[in-house]
C-alpha positions in Angstrom: 16.7 5.8 12.7 18.8 3.8 10.9 16.4 2.0 8.4 16.3 -1.5 6.0 14.4 -1.1 2.9 13.8 -4.8 1.8 12.4 -4.6 -1.8 14.1 -1.0 -2.2 14.1 -1.3 -6.1 10.3 -1.6 -6.2 7.1 0.1 -6.5 7.3 0.8 -2.4 11.0 2.0 -2.4 10.3 4.7 -5.3 7.2 5.8 -3.1 9.1 6.2 0.4 13.0 6.6 -0.2 12.7 10.3 -1.1 10.3 10.8 1.7 12.2 9.2 4.7 15.4 10.7 3.3 13.7 14.5 3.9 12.9 13.4 6.9 16.5 12.7 8.0 16.2 8.9 8.3 19.3 6.9 7.5 18.5 4.6 4.8 19.8 1.4 3.9 18.4 -0.5 0.6 18.3 -4.3 0.0 17.2 -5.7 -3.3 18.0 -9.0 -5.2 18.9 -6.0 -7.9 21.9 -3.9 -8.1 20.0 -0.4 -7.8 23.1 1.7 -9.7 24.4 4.8 -8.0 21.4 5.7 -5.7 23.8 8.1 -3.3 22.5 5.5 -0.4 23.8 2.6 1.1 23.1 -0.6 -0.9 23.2 -4.0 -0.5 22.2 -7.1 -2.9 20.6 -9.9 -1.5 17.7 -12.5 -1.5 15.1 -12.2 1.3 15.1 -16.3 0.8 18.0 -16.3 2.1 18.6 -15.8 5.9 22.6 -15.5 5.5 22.2 -12.2 3.0 19.0 -10.9 5.9 21.3 -11.4 8.5 24.2 -9.2 6.7 21.1 -6.5 5.9 19.6 -6.3 9.0 22.9 -5.7 10.7 23.4 -2.2 12.8 19.3 -0.8 11.7 16.7 0.9 13.8 14.1 -0.1 12.1 12.8 -2.3 9.1 10.4 -1.4 6.7 9.2 -4.8 4.8 8.4 -4.6 0.9 10.4 -7.4 -0.9 7.6 -9.5 -2.2 5.5 -11.4 -5.0 2.1 -9.2 -5.9 -1.0 -10.0 -7.7 0.5 -9.1 -10.7 2.9 -11.5 -10.6 0.2 -14.3 -10.7 0.0 -15.2 -14.0 4.0 -15.3 -14.9 4.9 -17.0 -11.0 4.4 -20.2 -9.2 2.4 -21.0 -5.7 5.8 -21.8 -4.5 7.5 -18.7 -5.6 4.9 -16.8 -3.6 5.6 -18.9 -0.9 9.2 -18.7 -0.9 9.5 -15.4 -1.5 6.5 -14.1 0.3 6.0 -16.1 3.5 9.3 -18.0 3.8 11.4 -14.3 3.0 8.9 -12.5 6.1 9.9 -15.8 8.2 14.0 -14.9 7.7 13.1 -10.5 8.1 11.8 -11.3 11.6 13.6 -14.0 12.7 17.2 -12.1 11.8 15.3 -9.0 13.5 14.8 -11.0 16.5 18.7 -12.3 16.4 19.8 -8.9 15.8 17.7 -7.3 18.8 15.9 -5.1 16.1 12.3 -3.8 17.7 10.4 -2.1 15.1 9.3 -3.7 11.6 6.7 -2.2 9.5 5.3 -5.1 7.1 3.8 -3.9 3.3 0.4 -6.4 3.1 -2.3 -5.7 0.7 -5.9 -5.1 0.5 -5.5 -8.5 -0.9 -5.8 -10.1 2.3 -9.7 -10.1 2.7 -10.3 -12.0 -0.8 -14.0 -13.2 -0.7 -14.5 -11.0 2.6 -14.5 -8.0 -0.3 -17.0 -9.7 -2.7 -19.6 -7.1 -3.7 -23.4 -8.6 -3.0 -26.2 -8.7 -6.3 -27.3 -5.8 -5.3 -24.6 -3.5 -3.8 -21.1 -2.3 -3.5 -19.1 -4.2 -0.7 -17.9 -2.1 2.4 -14.5 -3.2 3.8 -12.6 -3.0 6.7 -10.6 -4.1 9.1 -13.4 -5.4 11.0 -14.0 -7.8 8.0 -12.6 -11.3 7.7 -9.4 -12.5 5.9 -10.3 -14.3 3.4 -8.0 -14.4 0.4 -8.8 -15.9 -2.4 -5.7 -16.6 -4.2 -2.2 -17.8 -3.5 -0.6 -14.0 -2.9 -3.7 -12.7 -0.3 -2.7 -16.0 1.1 1.1 -15.6 1.8 0.3 -12.0 3.1 -1.9 -13.3 5.5 0.5 -15.7 6.7 2.9 -12.9 6.9 0.6 -10.8 9.2 0.3 -13.7 11.1 3.8 -14.1 11.5 4.4 -10.2 12.3 1.8 -11.1 15.4 3.5 -13.6 16.7 6.9 -11.5 17.1 5.1 -9.4 18.8 3.9 -11.3 21.2 6.5 -13.5 21.7 9.4 -11.1 20.8 8.3 -7.7 21.3 8.9 -6.8 17.9 6.4 -3.8 17.2 4.8 -4.3 13.7 2.5 -2.1 12.0 1.0 -4.1 9.0 -0.1 -1.7 6.0 -2.6 -2.9 3.4 -2.1 -1.3 1.0 -4.1 -0.1 -2.1 -2.8 0.3 -5.4 -0.3 2.5 -6.5 1.4 0.9 -9.2 2.4 3.8 -11.6 -0.3 5.2 -14.0 0.4 6.8 -17.0 -3.8 8.0 -17.4 -3.8 11.0 -15.2 -8.2 10.2 -15.4 -7.4 6.4 -14.7 -5.3 7.5 -11.6 -8.0 9.7 -10.6 -10.7 7.6 -11.1 -8.5 4.8 -9.3 -8.9 6.9 -6.2 -12.6 5.9 -5.6 -11.9 2.6 -4.8 -9.0 1.1 -3.6 -6.2 3.6 -4.9 -4.0 5.5 -2.6 -1.5 8.2 -4.0 2.3 7.4 -3.8 2.9 10.6 -0.9 -0.2 8.8 1.1 1.6 6.0 1.1 5.1 7.6 2.1 3.0 9.2 4.8 1.7 5.9 6.3 4.9 4.7 6.1 6.4 7.3 7.9 3.4 7.4 10.6 4.1 3.4 11.1 7.7 3.8 12.5 6.7 5.6 15.6 3.3 4.3 16.3 3.0 1.9 19.1 0.4 -0.9 18.7 -1.8 -1.9 21.5 -0.3 -5.5 22.0 2.4 -4.7 19.6 0.6 -5.1 16.4 -1.9 -3.8 14.1 -3.3 -3.3 10.8 -4.3 -0.5 8.9 -5.9 -0.3 5.6 -4.4 2.1 3.5 -6.1 4.2 0.8 -7.5 7.6 -0.8 -9.8 9.2 1.3 -13.7 7.5 1.1 -15.3 9.9 -1.6 -18.5 8.0 -0.5 -20.6 7.5 2.3 -21.2 4.0 3.6 -24.8 4.8 3.0 -24.4 4.8 -1.0 -23.1 1.2 -1.6 -26.7 0.6 -3.0 -27.5 3.4 -4.8 -23.6 2.7 -6.7 -24.8 -0.5 -8.0 -28.1 1.1 -9.5 -26.0 4.4 -11.0 -22.6 4.9 -9.8 -22.7 8.2 -12.3 -25.5 9.8 -10.5 -24.1 8.8 -6.7 -21.1 10.7 -8.5 -22.5 14.1 -9.7 -24.7 13.8 -5.9 -21.3 14.0 -4.1 -19.1 16.0 -6.4 -21.9 18.4 -7.5 -21.3 19.5 -11.5 -18.6 16.8 -12.2 -20.8 15.1 -14.9 -21.0 18.5 -17.5 -16.7 18.8 -16.3 -16.3 15.4 -18.0 -18.6 16.2 -20.8 -16.3 19.3 -21.4 -13.1 17.5 -20.7 -14.3 14.5 -23.1 -13.9 12.0 -20.0 -16.5 8.7 -20.2 -16.7 8.3 -16.7 -18.7 4.6 -17.4 -15.8 3.0 -17.9 -13.5 4.1 -15.5 -15.9 3.2 -12.8 -14.8 -0.6 -12.6 -14.6 -0.9 -8.7 -17.6 -2.3 -6.4 -15.4 -2.0 -3.2 -15.7 1.2 -0.7 -12.7 1.5 1.7 -12.8 3.6 4.7 -9.8 4.5 6.3 -11.4 5.3 9.2 -9.4 3.2 11.6 -5.6 4.9 10.2 -7.1 7.7 10.1 -8.0 7.3 14.1 -5.6 5.1 15.5 -2.4 5.5 12.9 -3.1 9.7 13.0 -3.3 9.0 9.0 -4.7 11.8 7.1 -5.1 11.2 3.1 -4.0 14.8 0.8 -4.4 12.6 -2.5 -8.3 12.0 -2.8 -11.0 12.6 -5.6 -12.0 15.6 -4.6 -8.4 16.7 -5.6 -8.6 15.3 -9.4 -11.8 17.1 -9.7 -10.8 20.5 -8.3 -7.5 19.8 -10.8 -9.6 19.2 -14.0 -11.5 21.8 -12.9 -8.0 24.8 -13.4 -6.9 22.5 -16.1 -3.9 21.0 -13.5 -4.8 17.7 -13.9 -1.3 16.9 -15.0 0.8 18.2 -12.3 -2.2 16.5 -9.5 0.2 13.5 -10.2 3.3 13.8 -10.6 5.4 12.1 -13.7 5.8 8.0 -12.9 7.4 5.0 -13.9 11.0 5.7 -13.3 13.0 4.1 -10.4 12.9 6.3 -7.5 16.6 7.3 -8.3 15.7 8.8 -11.3 13.0 11.0 -10.4 
């Protein structure tokens, strides 16, 4: 396909551009910054400007819409910026796609759409799948919920097939142990993100729209939710026998690394989308045992064209 990637200079672009290129797709990269000498067609523009978006979508077969402000931007950006970039920007993408006859979009959404629905009870961890209500608790989650609603309308009324990916955390992490432990509660490896995007480019959802949680494979059983609240380290050793002794051997203090209180099953994505996450906490543990943990998570933090 000829694929437009909006916000291509961000983390999502870093994760997916090499994989989509390797798969044989022809890419056009759209970002508000000049991306330098990438060897790929690039366009500088702003999703808030519909004429820029019209130029960007011309002649493509599909769009991966990644341009957005994220949760990390809440401290420095105004609510109206989230509306303009996330909501108006997404409307512009869909309206330009409708005008151009483009029939497929992959929408990069977020686990943040669940908001208060993901809040853990007092005596257990929460379990959040796609059946949970979308109750965003901040302007970021609200904006992304509205983006999903826009895409569902364009799917229903104008036949623009959309898969929304509610992505877990995959920002670059320099500490291998923080990376490994975040795979327990909402983290996801870049390479699994790329797999989910690739699958979404050909998936045909019922009604033209569907949404999927995209995280690492679930390391626990959902029945562990209460025990995890009581003693997460003990439950971890039950699921990964000997891991606490391994942590002691490696000088790793597990308790401060267990900061999440939410379990994120990805069974819907596996059953419906065909998602097969390859990089989970079990792989991190195995790499610690082999003494090769640094190679489990490849070097991060560079723009994709620097990798």
